[in-house]
C-alpha positions in Angstrom: 4.9 13.0 -14.4 4.6 10.8 -11.3 5.1 7.1 -11.7 4.5 4.5 -9.0 6.2 1.0 -9.3 5.1 -1.8 -7.0 6.7 -5.0 -6.1 6.5 -7.7 -3.4 3.3 -9.5 -4.2 3.0 -13.2 -4.4 1.5 -16.4 -3.0 1.7 -17.1 0.7 0.1 -19.5 3.1 -2.3 -18.3 5.8 -0.3 -16.9 8.8 2.6 -15.9 6.6 4.0 -12.5 5.8 4.8 -10.3 2.8 6.2 -6.9 2.3 5.0 -4.7 -0.5 7.1 -1.9 -1.9 6.2 1.1 -4.0 8.7 3.5 -5.5 7.7 7.0 -6.7 9.6 8.8 -9.4 9.1 12.0 -11.4 8.5 14.3 -8.4 9.7 14.9 -4.9 8.5 12.0 -2.8 8.3 14.1 0.4 5.6 16.2 -1.2 3.2 13.3 -1.2 1.1 11.5 1.3 0.9 7.8 0.4 -1.6 5.0 0.7 -2.4 1.4 -0.1 -5.7 0.1 -1.5 -6.9 -3.3 -2.5 -9.5 -4.9 -4.7 -10.7 -8.5 -4.3 -12.6 -10.3 -7.1 -16.1 -9.0 -7.4 -15.5 -6.3 -4.8 -14.9 -2.5 -5.0 -11.6 -1.1 -4.2 -11.1 -0.5 -0.5 -8.8 1.5 1.6 -6.1 -0.4 3.5 -3.6 2.1 5.0 -2.2 5.6 4.6 0.8 7.6 5.8 1.4 11.3 5.9 4.1 13.0 3.8 6.5 13.2 6.8 5.6 9.7 8.1 4.2 11.0 11.4 0.6 10.0 10.9 -0.8 6.6 9.8 -4.2 5.2 9.4 -5.5 1.7 8.9 -8.6 -0.1 7.9 -10.2 -2.0 10.8 -9.7 -5.2 9.0 -5.9 -5.0 8.9 -5.2 -3.0 12.1 -2.7 -4.9 14.2 -1.5 -7.0 11.3 -0.3 -4.6 8.7 2.2 -1.7 9.1 2.7 1.1 6.6 6.0 2.9 6.5 8.0 5.1 4.2 11.6 5.9 3.5 11.8 9.4 2.0 15.5 9.0 1.2 14.6 6.1 -1.1 11.3 7.6 -2.3 9.6 4.3 -1.3 6.7 3.3 0.8 6.1 -0.1 2.2 3.3 -2.3 3.5 4.4 -5.0 5.9 1.7 -7.6 6.0 1.8 -10.2 8.9 -0.6 -12.9 9.9 -2.1 -13.0 6.5 -5.6 -14.4 6.0 -7.3 -15.8 2.9 -9.6 -12.8 2.9 -6.6 -10.6 2.4 -6.3 -12.0 -1.2 -6.6 -9.1 -3.6 -4.8 -6.9 -6.0 -3.0 -4.3 -3.9 -2.5 -0.8 -5.3 -0.1 1.9 -4.3 -1.5 5.5 -4.4 -0.1 9.0 -3.9 -1.6 12.4 -3.3 -0.1 15.8 -2.8 -0.2 16.7 0.9 -2.1 19.9 -0.1 -4.8 17.9 -1.9 -7.7 15.8 -0.7 -7.8 13.0 -3.3 -5.3 10.4 -4.4 -4.2 11.4 -7.9 -1.6 8.8 -8.8 -1.9 5.0 -8.8 0.4 2.1 -9.4 -0.4 -0.8 -11.6 -1.3 -3.2 -8.8 0.3 -6.3 -7.5 -1.4 -9.6 -6.7 -1.4 -11.0 -3.2 -2.8 -14.5 -2.8 -3.2 -16.1 0.6 -3.9 -19.8 0.6 -5.7 -21.6 3.4 
């Protein structure tokens, strides 16, 4: 069974930075493409960023492009989301997700970590 454990959320002032981490266990990390999603109060869950199983391809939502950076360390079975220049509208619960690189849908999800950006 695949498990995803997230860390790094918290409270930060606008303009500040946070780095989220997500560790995968139970299966071979390099077999999975990874992603980050977020859900703000009263809103549907939205895509934030993704990275291919080998780390060579990344994708970002327009709202975070240029401010957020997704990365992965396959030796540590961990993916990261570096969030810079945070804005109040970035406030949300952030979820780590994983999918097998051979599949089209994200199958595994973390528990979520709260990110709150104060103005």
